[in-house]
mmCIF file as gemmi writes it, N, C-alpha and C atoms, coordinates in Angstrom:
data_model
loop_
_atom_site.group_PDB
_atom_site.id
_atom_site.type_symbol
_atom_site.label_atom_id
_atom_site.label_alt_id
_atom_site.label_comp_id
_atom_site.label_asym_id
_atom_site.label_entity_id
_atom_site.label_seq_id
_atom_site.pdbx_PDB_ins_code
_atom_site.Cartn_x
_atom_site.Cartn_y
_atom_site.Cartn_z
_atom_site.occupancy
_atom_site.B_iso_or_equiv
_atom_site.pdbx_formal_charge
_atom_site.auth_seq_id
_atom_site.auth_asym_id
_atom_site.pdbx_PDB_model_num
ATOM 1 N N . ILE Axp A 1 ? 76.659 142.393 144.863 1 0 ? 1 A 1
ATOM 2 C CA . ILE Axp A 1 ? 77.356 142.655 146.186 1 0 ? 1 A 1
ATOM 3 C C . ILE Axp A 1 ? 76.113 143.377 146.663 1 0 ? 1 A 1
ATOM 4 N N . SER Axp A 2 ? 75.632 143.069 147.946 1 0 ? 2 A 1
ATOM 5 C CA . SER Axp A 2 ? 74.753 143.974 148.685 1 0 ? 2 A 1
ATOM 6 C C . SER Axp A 2 ? 75.34 143.658 150.273 1 0 ? 2 A 1
ATOM 7 N N . GLY Axp A 3 ? 75.629 144.856 150.544 1 0 ? 3 A 1
ATOM 8 C CA . GLY Axp A 3 ? 75.96 144.985 152.186 1 0 ? 3 A 1
ATOM 9 C C . GLY Axp A 3 ? 76.85 144.097 152.693 1 0 ? 3 A 1
ATOM 10 N N . SER Axp A 4 ? 78.075 144.187 151.395 1 0 ? 4 A 1
ATOM 11 C CA . SER Axp A 4 ? 79.61 142.927 152.089 1 0 ? 4 A 1
ATOM 12 C C . SER Axp A 4 ? 80.462 144.088 151.719 1 0 ? 4 A 1
ATOM 13 N N . GLN Axp A 5 ? 81.686 143.698 152.2 1 0 ? 5 A 1
ATOM 14 C CA . GLN Axp A 5 ? 82.727 144.119 152.109 1 0 ? 5 A 1
ATOM 15 C C . GLN Axp A 5 ? 83.756 143.297 151.349 1 0 ? 5 A 1
ATOM 16 N N . VAL Axp A 6 ? 84.314 144.106 150.15 1 0 ? 6 A 1
ATOM 17 C CA . VAL Axp A 6 ? 85.249 143.536 149.161 1 0 ? 6 A 1
ATOM 18 C C . VAL Axp A 6 ? 86.599 144.097 148.707 1 0 ? 6 A 1
ATOM 19 N N . LYS Axp A 7 ? 87.624 143.561 149.321 1 0 ? 7 A 1
ATOM 20 C CA . LYS Axp A 7 ? 88.896 144.166 149.673 1 0 ? 7 A 1
ATOM 21 C C . LYS Axp A 7 ? 90.019 143.315 148.777 1 0 ? 7 A 1
ATOM 22 N N . ARG Axp A 8 ? 90.755 143.772 147.864 1 0 ? 8 A 1
ATOM 23 C CA . ARG Axp A 8 ? 91.673 143.677 146.93 1 0 ? 8 A 1
ATOM 24 C C . ARG Axp A 8 ? 91.735 141.951 146.504 1 0 ? 8 A 1
ATOM 25 N N . SER Axp A 9 ? 90.288 142.191 146.218 1 0 ? 9 A 1
ATOM 26 C CA . SER Axp A 9 ? 89.781 140.809 145.648 1 0 ? 9 A 1
ATOM 27 C C . SER Axp A 9 ? 89.331 140.864 144.052 1 0 ? 9 A 1
ATOM 28 N N . LEU Axp A 10 ? 89.133 139.894 143.271 1 0 ? 10 A 1
ATOM 29 C CA . LEU Axp A 10 ? 88.642 140.208 142.076 1 0 ? 10 A 1
ATOM 30 C C . LEU Axp A 10 ? 87.526 139.01 141.621 1 0 ? 10 A 1
ATOM 31 N N . LEU Axp A 11 ? 86.677 139.529 141.485 1 0 ? 11 A 1
ATOM 32 C CA . LEU Axp A 11 ? 85.024 138.643 141.221 1 0 ? 11 A 1
ATOM 33 C C . LEU Axp A 11 ? 84.77 138.575 139.912 1 0 ? 11 A 1
ATOM 34 N N . PHE Axp A 12 ? 84.608 137.74 139.222 1 0 ? 12 A 1
ATOM 35 C CA . PHE Axp A 12 ? 84.156 137.393 137.885 1 0 ? 12 A 1
ATOM 36 C C . PHE Axp A 12 ? 82.834 137.867 137.841 1 0 ? 12 A 1
ATOM 37 N N . SER Axp A 13 ? 82.308 137.571 136.224 1 0 ? 13 A 1
ATOM 38 C CA . SER Axp A 13 ? 80.67 137.881 136.063 1 0 ? 13 A 1
ATOM 39 C C . SER Axp A 13 ? 80.15 136.74 136.967 1 0 ? 13 A 1
ATOM 40 N N . ASN Axp A 14 ? 78.789 137.2 137.205 1 0 ? 14 A 1
ATOM 41 C CA . ASN Axp A 14 ? 77.875 136.146 137.748 1 0 ? 14 A 1
ATOM 42 C C . ASN Axp A 14 ? 78.058 135.578 138.907 1 0 ? 14 A 1
ATOM 43 N N . VAL Axp A 15 ? 78.687 136.508 139.765 1 0 ? 15 A 1
ATOM 44 C CA . VAL Axp A 15 ? 78.76 136.05 141.328 1 0 ? 15 A 1
ATOM 45 C C . VAL Axp A 15 ? 78.151 136.792 142.307 1 0 ? 15 A 1
ATOM 46 N N . ARG Axp A 16 ? 77.106 136.124 142.945 1 0 ? 16 A 1
ATOM 47 C CA . ARG Axp A 16 ? 76.392 136.857 143.908 1 0 ? 16 A 1
ATOM 48 C C . ARG Axp A 16 ? 76.831 136.917 145.439 1 0 ? 16 A 1
ATOM 49 N N . VAL Axp A 17 ? 77.344 138.114 145.936 1 0 ? 17 A 1
ATOM 50 C CA . VAL Axp A 17 ? 77.748 137.946 147.369 1 0 ? 17 A 1
ATOM 51 C C . VAL Axp A 17 ? 76.341 138.814 148.338 1 0 ? 17 A 1
ATOM 52 N N . HIS Axp A 18 ? 75.921 137.921 149.149 1 0 ? 18 A 1
ATOM 53 C CA . HIS Axp A 18 ? 74.647 138.36 150.038 1 0 ? 18 A 1
ATOM 54 C C . HIS Axp A 18 ? 75.259 139.085 150.99 1 0 ? 18 A 1
ATOM 55 N N . SER Axp A 19 ? 74.459 139.477 152.089 1 0 ? 19 A 1
ATOM 56 C CA . SER Axp A 19 ? 74.919 140.373 152.936 1 0 ? 19 A 1
ATOM 57 C C . SER Axp A 19 ? 75.72 140.232 153.928 1 0 ? 19 A 1
ATOM 58 N N . TYR Axp A 20 ? 76.461 141.081 154.817 1 0 ? 20 A 1
ATOM 59 C CA . TYR Axp A 20 ? 77.373 141.009 155.878 1 0 ? 20 A 1
ATOM 60 C C . TYR Axp A 20 ? 78.38 139.995 155.255 1 0 ? 20 A 1
ATOM 61 N N . CYS Axp A 21 ? 78.929 139.705 154.072 1 0 ? 21 A 1
ATOM 62 C CA . CYS Axp A 21 ? 80.003 138.873 153.802 1 0 ? 21 A 1
ATOM 63 C C . CYS Axp A 21 ? 81.351 139.999 153.945 1 0 ? 21 A 1
ATOM 64 N N . GLU Axp A 22 ? 82.513 138.948 153.92 1 0 ? 22 A 1
ATOM 65 C CA . GLU Axp A 22 ? 83.764 139.969 154.047 1 0 ? 22 A 1
ATOM 66 C C . GLU Axp A 22 ? 84.785 138.804 153.333 1 0 ? 22 A 1
ATOM 67 N N . ILE Axp A 23 ? 84.893 139.449 151.793 1 0 ? 23 A 1
ATOM 68 C CA . ILE Axp A 23 ? 85.888 139.11 151.154 1 0 ? 23 A 1
ATOM 69 C C . ILE Axp A 23 ? 87.397 139.793 150.806 1 0 ? 23 A 1
ATOM 70 N N . VAL Axp A 24 ? 88.744 139.333 151.175 1 0 ? 24 A 1
ATOM 71 C CA . VAL Axp A 24 ? 89.385 139.996 151.316 1 0 ? 24 A 1
ATOM 72 C C . VAL Axp A 24 ? 90.784 139.036 150.466 1 0 ? 24 A 1
ATOM 73 N N . ASP Axp A 25 ? 91.518 139.514 149.674 1 0 ? 25 A 1
ATOM 74 C CA . ASP Axp A 25 ? 92.587 139.021 148.671 1 0 ? 25 A 1
ATOM 75 C C . ASP Axp A 25 ? 92 137.929 147.968 1 0 ? 25 A 1
ATOM 76 N N . SER Axp A 26 ? 90.994 137.674 147.678 1 0 ? 26 A 1
ATOM 77 C CA . SER Axp A 26 ? 90.66 136.216 146.792 1 0 ? 26 A 1
ATOM 78 C C . SER Axp A 26 ? 90.179 136.847 145.541 1 0 ? 26 A 1
ATOM 79 N N . VAL Axp A 27 ? 90.091 135.659 144.606 1 0 ? 27 A 1
ATOM 80 C CA . VAL Axp A 27 ? 89.319 135.714 143.557 1 0 ? 27 A 1
ATOM 81 C C . VAL Axp A 27 ? 88.196 134.693 143.565 1 0 ? 27 A 1
ATOM 82 N N . ILE Axp A 28 ? 87.085 135.041 142.804 1 0 ? 28 A 1
ATOM 83 C CA . ILE Axp A 28 ? 85.785 134.394 142.716 1 0 ? 28 A 1
ATOM 84 C C . ILE Axp A 28 ? 85.528 134.324 141.354 1 0 ? 28 A 1
ATOM 85 N N . LEU Axp A 29 ? 85.785 133.185 140.77 1 0 ? 29 A 1
ATOM 86 C CA . LEU Axp A 29 ? 85.395 132.742 139.527 1 0 ? 29 A 1
ATOM 87 C C . LEU Axp A 29 ? 84.161 132.885 139.418 1 0 ? 29 A 1
ATOM 88 N N . PRO Axp A 30 ? 83.627 132.887 137.995 1 0 ? 30 A 1
ATOM 89 C CA . PRO Axp A 30 ? 82.069 132.667 137.663 1 0 ? 30 A 1
ATOM 90 C C . PRO Axp A 30 ? 81.077 131.726 138.018 1 0 ? 30 A 1
ATOM 91 N N . ASP Axp A 31 ? 80.176 132.474 138.165 1 0 ? 31 A 1
ATOM 92 C CA . ASP Axp A 31 ? 78.627 131.452 139.102 1 0 ? 31 A 1
ATOM 93 C C . ASP Axp A 31 ? 78.69 130.733 140.135 1 0 ? 31 A 1
ATOM 94 N N . VAL Axp A 32 ? 79.601 132.024 140.969 1 0 ? 32 A 1
ATOM 95 C CA . VAL Axp A 32 ? 79.532 131.349 142.489 1 0 ? 32 A 1
ATOM 96 C C . VAL Axp A 32 ? 78.389 132.271 143.159 1 0 ? 32 A 1
ATOM 97 N N . GLU Axp A 33 ? 77.872 132.175 144.364 1 0 ? 33 A 1
ATOM 98 C CA . GLU Axp A 33 ? 77.195 132.136 145.001 1 0 ? 33 A 1
ATOM 99 C C . GLU Axp A 33 ? 77.478 132.435 146.685 1 0 ? 33 A 1
ATOM 100 N N . ILE Axp A 34 ? 77.871 133.333 147.203 1 0 ? 34 A 1
ATOM 101 C CA . ILE Axp A 34 ? 78.073 133.333 148.394 1 0 ? 34 A 1
ATOM 102 C C . ILE Axp A 34 ? 77.337 133.893 149.562 1 0 ? 34 A 1
ATOM 103 N N . GLY Axp A 35 ? 76.691 132.875 150.658 1 0 ? 35 A 1
ATOM 104 C CA . GLY Axp A 35 ? 75.876 133.215 151.247 1 0 ? 35 A 1
ATOM 105 C C . GLY Axp A 35 ? 75.904 134.174 152.889 1 0 ? 35 A 1
ATOM 106 N N . ARG Axp A 36 ? 74.914 134.586 153.142 1 0 ? 36 A 1
ATOM 107 C CA . ARG Axp A 36 ? 75.135 135.819 154.221 1 0 ? 36 A 1
ATOM 108 C C . ARG Axp A 36 ? 76.222 135.22 155.13 1 0 ? 36 A 1
ATOM 109 N N . ASN Axp A 37 ? 76.845 136.408 155.813 1 0 ? 37 A 1
ATOM 110 C CA . ASN Axp A 37 ? 77.925 136.182 156.859 1 0 ? 37 A 1
ATOM 111 C C . ASN Axp A 37 ? 79.012 135.171 156.805 1 0 ? 37 A 1
ATOM 112 N N . ALA Axp A 38 ? 79.497 135.048 155.391 1 0 ? 38 A 1
ATOM 113 C CA . ALA Axp A 38 ? 80.276 134.144 155.034 1 0 ? 38 A 1
ATOM 114 C C . ALA Axp A 38 ? 81.474 135.061 155.08 1 0 ? 38 A 1
ATOM 115 N N . ARG Axp A 39 ? 82.601 134.719 155.085 1 0 ? 39 A 1
ATOM 116 C CA . ARG Axp A 39 ? 84.054 135.168 155.529 1 0 ? 39 A 1
ATOM 117 C C . ARG Axp A 39 ? 85.056 134.52 154.67 1 0 ? 39 A 1
ATOM 118 N N . ILE Axp A 40 ? 85.669 135.314 153.477 1 0 ? 40 A 1
ATOM 119 C CA . ILE Axp A 40 ? 86.59 134.474 152.756 1 0 ? 40 A 1
ATOM 120 C C . ILE Axp A 40 ? 88.018 135.042 152.643 1 0 ? 40 A 1
ATOM 121 N N . LYS Axp A 41 ? 89.032 134.548 152.715 1 0 ? 41 A 1
ATOM 122 C CA . LYS Axp A 41 ? 90.503 135.53 152.77 1 0 ? 41 A 1
ATOM 123 C C . LYS Axp A 41 ? 91.451 134.48 152.703 1 0 ? 41 A 1
ATOM 124 N N . LYS Axp A 42 ? 91.967 135.11 151.331 1 0 ? 42 A 1
ATOM 125 C CA . LYS Axp A 42 ? 93.223 134.453 150.615 1 0 ? 42 A 1
ATOM 126 C C . LYS Axp A 42 ? 93.047 133.308 150.211 1 0 ? 42 A 1
ATOM 127 N N . ALA Axp A 43 ? 91.74 133.325 149.249 1 0 ? 43 A 1
ATOM 128 C CA . ALA Axp A 43 ? 91.407 132.157 148.341 1 0 ? 43 A 1
ATOM 129 C C . ALA Axp A 43 ? 90.537 132.196 147.134 1 0 ? 43 A 1
ATOM 130 N N . ILE Axp A 44 ? 90.882 131.139 146.108 1 0 ? 44 A 1
ATOM 131 C CA . ILE Axp A 44 ? 90.443 131.254 145.252 1 0 ? 44 A 1
ATOM 132 C C . ILE Axp A 44 ? 89.172 130.234 145.072 1 0 ? 44 A 1
ATOM 133 N N . ILE Axp A 45 ? 88.071 130.655 144.695 1 0 ? 45 A 1
ATOM 134 C CA . ILE Axp A 45 ? 87.033 129.653 144.771 1 0 ? 45 A 1
ATOM 135 C C . ILE Axp A 45 ? 86.476 129.347 143.177 1 0 ? 45 A 1
ATOM 136 N N . ASP Axp A 46 ? 86.279 128.303 142.658 1 0 ? 46 A 1
ATOM 137 C CA . ASP Axp A 46 ? 86.018 127.994 141.353 1 0 ? 46 A 1
ATOM 138 C C . ASP Axp A 46 ? 84.921 127.704 141.038 1 0 ? 46 A 1
ATOM 139 N N . ARG Axp A 47 ? 84.798 128.379 139.852 1 0 ? 47 A 1
ATOM 140 C CA . ARG Axp A 47 ? 83.113 128.569 139.112 1 0 ? 47 A 1
ATOM 141 C C . ARG Axp A 47 ? 82.061 127.265 139.847 1 0 ? 47 A 1
ATOM 142 N N . GLY Axp A 48 ? 81.004 128.12 139.758 1 0 ? 48 A 1
ATOM 143 C CA . GLY Axp A 48 ? 80.068 127.162 139.938 1 0 ? 48 A 1
ATOM 144 C C . GLY Axp A 48 ? 79.82 126.794 141.555 1 0 ? 48 A 1
ATOM 145 N N . CYS Axp A 49 ? 80.826 127.255 142.757 1 0 ? 49 A 1
ATOM 146 C CA . CYS Axp A 49 ? 80.658 126.887 144.347 1 0 ? 49 A 1
ATOM 147 C C . CYS Axp A 49 ? 79.518 128.023 144.641 1 0 ? 49 A 1
ATOM 148 N N . ASN Axp A 50 ? 78.708 126.906 145.61 1 0 ? 50 A 1
ATOM 149 C CA . ASN Axp A 50 ? 78.168 127.689 146.362 1 0 ? 50 A 1
ATOM 150 C C . ASN Axp A 50 ? 78.255 127.726 147.589 1 0 ? 50 A 1
ATOM 151 N N . ILE Axp A 51 ? 79.508 128.721 148.335 1 0 ? 51 A 1
ATOM 152 C CA . ILE Axp A 51 ? 79.298 129.061 149.787 1 0 ? 51 A 1
ATOM 153 C C . ILE Axp A 51 ? 78.268 129.281 150.773 1 0 ? 51 A 1
ATOM 154 N N . GLU Axp A 52 ? 78.293 128.424 151.599 1 0 ? 52 A 1
ATOM 155 C CA . GLU Axp A 52 ? 77.011 128.691 152.614 1 0 ? 52 A 1
ATOM 156 C C . GLU Axp A 52 ? 77.087 129.552 153.443 1 0 ? 52 A 1
ATOM 157 N N . SER Axp A 53 ? 75.924 129.857 153.941 1 0 ? 53 A 1
ATOM 158 C CA . SER Axp A 53 ? 75.909 131.223 154.795 1 0 ? 53 A 1
ATOM 159 C C . SER Axp A 53 ? 76.76 130.684 156.157 1 0 ? 53 A 1
ATOM 160 N N . GLY Axp A 54 ? 77.601 131.817 156.483 1 0 ? 54 A 1
ATOM 161 C CA . GLY Axp A 54 ? 78.445 131.424 157.84 1 0 ? 54 A 1
ATOM 162 C C . GLY Axp A 54 ? 79.608 131.197 157.516 1 0 ? 54 A 1
ATOM 163 N N . MET Axp A 55 ? 79.893 130.32 156.382 1 0 ? 55 A 1
ATOM 164 C CA . MET Axp A 55 ? 80.951 130.05 156.325 1 0 ? 55 A 1
ATOM 165 C C . MET Axp A 55 ? 82.536 130.811 156.252 1 0 ? 55 A 1
ATOM 166 N N . VAL Axp A 56 ? 83.374 130.104 156.7 1 0 ? 56 A 1
ATOM 167 C CA . VAL Axp A 56 ? 84.559 130.899 156.977 1 0 ? 56 A 1
ATOM 168 C C . VAL Axp A 56 ? 85.69 130.121 156.167 1 0 ? 56 A 1
ATOM 169 N N . ILE Axp A 57 ? 86.282 130.445 155.312 1 0 ? 57 A 1
ATOM 170 C CA . ILE Axp A 57 ? 87.477 130.078 154.551 1 0 ? 57 A 1
ATOM 171 C C . ILE Axp A 57 ? 88.614 130.998 154.49 1 0 ? 57 A 1
ATOM 172 N N . GLY Axp A 58 ? 89.702 130.396 155.111 1 0 ? 58 A 1
ATOM 173 C CA . GLY Axp A 58 ? 91.049 131.184 154.68 1 0 ? 58 A 1
ATOM 174 C C . GLY Axp A 58 ? 91.616 131.567 156.161 1 0 ? 58 A 1
ATOM 175 N N . GLU Axp A 59 ? 90.734 131.33 157.249 1 0 ? 59 A 1
ATOM 176 C CA . GLU Axp A 59 ? 91.341 131.945 158.6 1 0 ? 59 A 1
ATOM 177 C C . GLU Axp A 59 ? 91.884 131.077 159.423 1 0 ? 59 A 1
ATOM 178 N N . ASP Axp A 60 ? 91.323 129.651 159.386 1 0 ? 60 A 1
ATOM 179 C CA . ASP Axp A 60 ? 91.984 128.706 160.039 1 0 ? 60 A 1
ATOM 180 C C . ASP Axp A 60 ? 92.327 127.242 159.225 1 0 ? 60 A 1
ATOM 181 N N . HIS Axp A 61 ? 93.686 127.645 158.714 1 0 ? 61 A 1
ATOM 182 C CA . HIS Axp A 61 ? 93.987 126.456 157.812 1 0 ? 61 A 1
ATOM 183 C C . HIS Axp A 61 ? 93.794 125.059 158.306 1 0 ? 61 A 1
ATOM 184 N N . GLU Axp A 62 ? 94.113 124.594 159.201 1 0 ? 62 A 1
ATOM 185 C CA . GLU Axp A 62 ? 93.85 123.111 159.949 1 0 ? 62 A 1
ATOM 186 C C . GLU Axp A 62 ? 92.126 122.984 159.703 1 0 ? 62 A 1
ATOM 187 N N . GLN Axp A 63 ? 91.414 123.988 159.98 1 0 ? 63 A 1
ATOM 188 C CA . GLN Axp A 63 ? 89.988 123.677 159.896 1 0 ? 63 A 1
ATOM 189 C C . GLN Axp A 63 ? 89.443 123.428 157.976 1 0 ? 63 A 1
ATOM 190 N N . ASP Axp A 64 ? 90.29 124.306 157.175 1 0 ? 64 A 1
ATOM 191 C CA . ASP Axp A 64 ? 90.092 124.377 155.752 1 0 ? 64 A 1
ATOM 192 C C . ASP Axp A 64 ? 90.764 123.029 155.309 1 0 ? 64 A 1
ATOM 193 N N . LYS Axp A 65 ? 91.677 122.37 155.856 1 0 ? 65 A 1
ATOM 194 C CA . LYS Axp A 65 ? 92.005 120.784 155.514 1 0 ? 65 A 1
ATOM 195 C C . LYS Axp A 65 ? 91.473 119.852 155.584 1 0 ? 65 A 1
ATOM 196 N N . GLN Axp A 66 ? 90.767 119.948 157.004 1 0 ? 66 A 1
ATOM 197 C CA . GLN Axp A 66 ? 89.664 119.069 157.357 1 0 ? 66 A 1
ATOM 198 C C . GLN Axp A 66 ? 88.558 119.008 156.447 1 0 ? 66 A 1
ATOM 199 N N . ARG Axp A 67 ? 88.221 120.151 155.658 1 0 ? 67 A 1
ATOM 200 C CA . ARG Axp A 67 ? 86.863 120.513 155.022 1 0 ? 67 A 1
ATOM 201 C C . ARG Axp A 67 ? 87.999 119.762 153.532 1 0 ? 67 A 1
ATOM 202 N N . GLY Axp A 68 ? 88.998 119.554 153.482 1 0 ? 68 A 1
ATOM 203 C CA . GLY Axp A 68 ? 88.955 119 152.224 1 0 ? 68 A 1
ATOM 204 C C . GLY Axp A 68 ? 89.599 119.994 151.08 1 0 ? 68 A 1
ATOM 205 N N . PHE Axp A 69 ? 89.753 121.02 151.674 1 0 ? 69 A 1
ATOM 206 C CA . PHE Axp A 69 ? 90.21 122.377 150.686 1 0 ? 69 A 1
ATOM 207 C C . PHE Axp A 69 ? 91.764 122.132 150.614 1 0 ? 69 A 1
ATOM 208 N N . ARG Axp A 70 ? 92.321 122.412 149.227 1 0 ? 70 A 1
ATOM 209 C CA . ARG Axp A 70 ? 93.729 122.614 149.173 1 0 ? 70 A 1
ATOM 210 C C . ARG Axp A 70 ? 94.445 123.838 149.834 1 0 ? 70 A 1
ATOM 211 N N . ILE Axp A 71 ? 95.51 123.875 149.995 1 0 ? 71 A 1
ATOM 212 C CA . ILE Axp A 71 ? 96.303 125.002 150.368 1 0 ? 71 A 1
ATOM 213 C C . ILE Axp A 71 ? 97.456 125.165 149.879 1 0 ? 71 A 1
ATOM 214 N N . THR Axp A 72 ? 98.045 126.17 149.069 1 0 ? 72 A 1
ATOM 215 C CA . THR Axp A 72 ? 99.276 126.146 148.472 1 0 ? 72 A 1
ATOM 216 C C . THR Axp A 72 ? 100.342 126.668 150.015 1 0 ? 72 A 1
ATOM 217 N N . GLU Axp A 73 ? 101.448 126.562 149.125 1 0 ? 73 A 1
ATOM 218 C CA . GLU Axp A 73 ? 102.821 127.191 150.147 1 0 ? 73 A 1
ATOM 219 C C . GLU Axp A 73 ? 102.478 128.19 150.921 1 0 ? 73 A 1
ATOM 220 N N . LYS Axp A 74 ? 102.271 128.763 150.041 1 0 ? 74 A 1
ATOM 221 C CA . LYS Axp A 74 ? 101.766 130.717 150.347 1 0 ? 74 A 1
ATOM 222 C C . LYS Axp A 74 ? 100.413 131.155 150.898 1 0 ? 74 A 1
ATOM 223 N N . GLY Axp A 75 ? 99.591 129.732 151.329 1 0 ? 75 A 1
ATOM 224 C CA . GLY Axp A 75 ? 98.623 129.974 152.368 1 0 ? 75 A 1
ATOM 225 C C . GLY Axp A 75 ? 97.331 130.436 151.473 1 0 ? 75 A 1
ATOM 226 N N . VAL Axp A 76 ? 97.328 130.293 149.898 1 0 ? 76 A 1
ATOM 227 C CA . VAL Axp A 76 ? 95.999 130.232 149.149 1 0 ? 76 A 1
ATOM 228 C C . VAL Axp A 76 ? 95.228 129.277 149.527 1 0 ? 76 A 1
ATOM 229 N N . VAL Axp A 77 ? 94.012 129.42 149.637 1 0 ? 77 A 1
ATOM 230 C CA . VAL Axp A 77 ? 93.007 128.214 149.758 1 0 ? 77 A 1
ATOM 231 C C . VAL Axp A 77 ? 92.234 128.118 148.543 1 0 ? 77 A 1
ATOM 232 N N . LEU Axp A 78 ? 92.387 126.604 148.146 1 0 ? 78 A 1
ATOM 233 C CA . LEU Axp A 78 ? 91.403 126.526 146.513 1 0 ? 78 A 1
ATOM 234 C C . LEU Axp A 78 ? 90.088 125.627 147.053 1 0 ? 78 A 1
ATOM 235 N N . VAL Axp A 79 ? 89.25 126.334 146.633 1 0 ? 79 A 1
ATOM 236 C CA . VAL Axp A 79 ? 87.983 125.766 146.707 1 0 ? 79 A 1
ATOM 237 C C . VAL Axp A 79 ? 87.289 125.236 145.454 1 0 ? 79 A 1
ATOM 238 N N . THR Axp A 80 ? 86.711 124.389 145.251 1 0 ? 80 A 1
ATOM 239 C CA . THR Axp A 80 ? 86.269 123.432 144.296 1 0 ? 80 A 1
ATOM 240 C C . THR Axp A 80 ? 84.856 123.099 144.542 1 0 ? 80 A 1
ATOM 241 N N . PRO Axp A 81 ? 83.872 122.73 143.73 1 0 ? 81 A 1
ATOM 242 C CA . PRO Axp A 81 ? 82.522 122.247 143.808 1 0 ? 81 A 1
ATOM 243 C C . PRO Axp A 81 ? 82.313 120.844 144.32 1 0 ? 81 A 1
ATOM 244 N N . ASP Axp A 82 ? 83.678 120.112 143.77 1 0 ? 82 A 1
ATOM 245 C CA . ASP Axp A 82 ? 83.991 118.717 144.319 1 0 ? 82 A 1
ATOM 246 C C . ASP Axp A 82 ? 84.243 118.704 145.814 1 0 ? 82 A 1
ATOM 247 N N . MET Axp A 83 ? 85.084 119.539 146.039 1 0 ? 83 A 1
ATOM 248 C CA . MET Axp A 83 ? 85.777 119.553 147.882 1 0 ? 83 A 1
ATOM 249 C C . MET Axp A 83 ? 84.196 120.12 148.559 1 0 ? 83 A 1
ATOM 250 N N . LEU Axp A 84 ? 83.447 120.849 148.276 1 0 ? 84 A 1
ATOM 251 C CA . LEU Axp A 84 ? 82.045 121.161 148.864 1 0 ? 84 A 1
ATOM 252 C C . LEU Axp A 84 ? 80.993 120.167 148.51 1 0 ? 84 A 1
ATOM 253 N N . ALA Axp A 85 ? 81.316 118.822 147.808 1 0 ? 85 A 1
ATOM 254 C CA . ALA Axp A 85 ? 80.258 117.993 147.567 1 0 ? 85 A 1
ATOM 255 C C . ALA Axp A 85 ? 79.099 118.837 146.842 1 0 ? 85 A 1
ATOM 256 N N . GLN Axp A 86 ? 79.257 119.198 145.649 1 0 ? 86 A 1
ATOM 257 C CA . GLN Axp A 86 ? 78.514 120.049 144.888 1 0 ? 86 A 1
ATOM 258 C C . GLN Axp A 86 ? 78.483 119.503 143.427 1 0 ? 86 A 1
ATOM 259 N N . PRO Axp A 87 ? 77.758 119.535 142.442 1 0 ? 87 A 1
ATOM 260 C CA . PRO Axp A 87 ? 77.983 119.339 141.419 1 0 ? 87 A 1
ATOM 261 C C . PRO Axp A 87 ? 78.706 120.256 140.497 1 0 ? 87 A 1
ATOM 262 N N . THR Axp A 88 ? 79.642 119.468 139.731 1 0 ? 88 A 1
ATOM 263 C CA . THR Axp A 88 ? 80.681 120.403 139.169 1 0 ? 88 A 1
ATOM 264 C C . THR Axp A 88 ? 80.084 121.333 138.214 1 0 ? 88 A 1
ATOM 265 N N . HIS Axp A 89 ? 80.524 122.247 137.937 1 0 ? 89 A 1
ATOM 266 C CA . HIS Axp A 89 ? 79.855 122.845 136.574 1 0 ? 89 A 1
ATOM 267 C C . HIS Axp A 89 ? 80.233 122.312 134.914 1 0 ? 89 A 1
ATOM 268 N N . LEU Axp A 90 ? 79.059 122.822 134.478 1 0 ? 90 A 1
ATOM 269 C CA . LEU Axp A 90 ? 79.249 121.974 132.872 1 0 ? 90 A 1
ATOM 270 C C . LEU Axp A 90 ? 80.355 122.69 131.951 1 0 ? 90 A 1
ATOM 271 N N . GLN Axp A 91 ? 80.759 121.644 131.645 1 0 ? 91 A 1
ATOM 272 C CA . GLN Axp A 91 ? 81.905 121.757 130.54 1 0 ? 91 A 1
ATOM 273 C C . GLN Axp A 91 ? 81.082 122.114 129.241 1 0 ? 91 A 1
ATOM 274 N N . ARG Axp A 92 ? 82.001 122.996 128.521 1 0 ? 92 A 1
ATOM 275 C CA . ARG Axp A 92 ? 81.219 123.439 126.62 1 0 ? 92 A 1
ATOM 276 C C . ARG Axp A 92 ? 81.801 122.408 126.133 1 0 ? 92 A 1
């Protein structure tokens, strides 16, 4: 984590958070990279995701739905590598 804010969130091992990010009420699974100026609120980010610089997740559910993200009844946004058109993580 470099020059970013993380509040009420859980970050697993090998998570890289670049500068000027804000992560609130979220769970970030292993091997995730979060680019500069990204904002993530009330979300679960699956293993191996690469969140682009400036991406906003969890603030506008309509925009999140248009991107193909899943949203629970309680407003938690799920993001997987498939939803981001990225390769999925390797299985053991």
